[in-house]
N, C-alpha and C positions, 0 to 999 in steps of 0.2 A: 278728281274731278270736280268742279265747283257745282253747286245746287243755288239757284237764285231766285227769288220771288220777282215776277213781273207785273206790270197791270197799271191800271188808271183808278184814280178817285174821281168818279163823274157828280155832278150837280144836276137837278131836274130844273127846269125853268116850267112852272105852272104844271101841269098834269103829267103824272110820271108814268103812264100808259101810252102817251102819244109818242107817235114815231120819231118826232125829232126833238124832243124835249130835254133830252140829255145832252150835256157839254164835258167833255173831258177837262179837268182843271189841274190835276197833279199827277204827273208820272212815278210810280211808287219805286220803279227797280233803282233808283240813285238814292233812295232815302231808307230802304231797308237792306242791310249789310249781309245778313245771315237769315235763314229761316229757322227760327226757334220756336218755342214752345209755343208762343202765341199764333204764329203760322201753323203749327200743327192744330191747335185747338180749333182755331177758326175754321181754317180752310182744309187740312189734312196735306198742308204740304211741307214737306221735310225728306230730306234723303231716308230717314228713318222709316217713315209711314209710306212714300212712295215704293221703297223696295220692301216692305212687306215686315221689316225688322219690329216696326211697333204697331199694335192693332189698338186704334181708338176710335170713337164716333165722333167727328168734328162737326162744328155748328153748321155748316157751308161748304162740304165737300161735294165735288162733282154735280155742279148743278148745271154746268155748262154755260153758255153766254146768254145774255138776254138778246129778245130779238131786235131792238130797240136802241143798240149801243151808240156813242157819239162816232162822229167820223174819224177823230182819233183812234180810237179802240178800232174801229173798222179797218183802219189802214195797216196797224199792228198785225190786226188777224190775219189780213190778205198777205202781210208780207212773211208771216209764219208759213201761212198754207204754200205760198212759192216755194221757200225753204225746203219745207216737208216734200214738195212734188221734186226737186232736184236731189236731196239727200237723203229721205226717207224720214218715218216718223219715230225719232228716238229721242229727240232733245226738248220737245215741248210738252207740255199736259197738264193736268189737273185743273181746267178751265172751269171757274166757278165766279160766283157773286155773292156779296152780302151788303144789305141796308145797315147804314151807320146805327139805325135803331137796334138792330141784332147784337151788332158788336157791342154797343154800350150796354145792353142786358145781360151778355155773356160774359163781360170782364169788368171788374172792379176798377174804378179810376186809378187806383194804385196799379194793378197791372198792366193797365194802359200805359201808363206814365214810366213803367219800369222794364218795358219789353223793347225786343229787336224793332220794333215797329214804332217805337216813342215819338220819333221825329213826324212820321207820315200822319200819325194820328193826333200829334198836337196842331197840325196845320190843319188836318181835315176839323178839327172841333173849334178853331179861330175862324175859318171861313165860315163855318155854320154861325157862330155870333155874329160875324161884320155881316155875312148877308142876309140874315134873319131868313134862313129856311129851315124847315123842320128837321128831324134825324131820317124822316122819310124820303127825302129829296136827297138823299146823298147815297152813294152806293160804292162801293169797292169792288172791282173786277179784276181777278188775279188768275195768274196761271204759274206754272214752274218752268225755269230754262235750266237743263241738265247736261 
């Protein structure tokens, strides 16, 4: 049975605490092929961690979902809720998030570039540079699908 990481990279336009300031810009699932050591270290998301085989203290595990998510993230969460209403709560979990500033502090540039998340992280960095936004205005909202 596969274990995948899903979620979004969001950027804030202006004040990050405002209700409608966040916009989803990158869907992460197509860019992260497998949950590996970086997903474990950052979010506690891998088969080994979720099944209890590996005990670690991830940077941003089980934070839940921020209250002011983008419309795209809200649609995904609503679809998951509907799926769980019909089929039960077994497939999705580990809902959490981290600011890009936290990820950058936790991982070296080498670890970012050589991880299973390298393509997603490269896009995040490129958007930050081109849009001239701070690391605090970028967040990753993730969960697993098992």
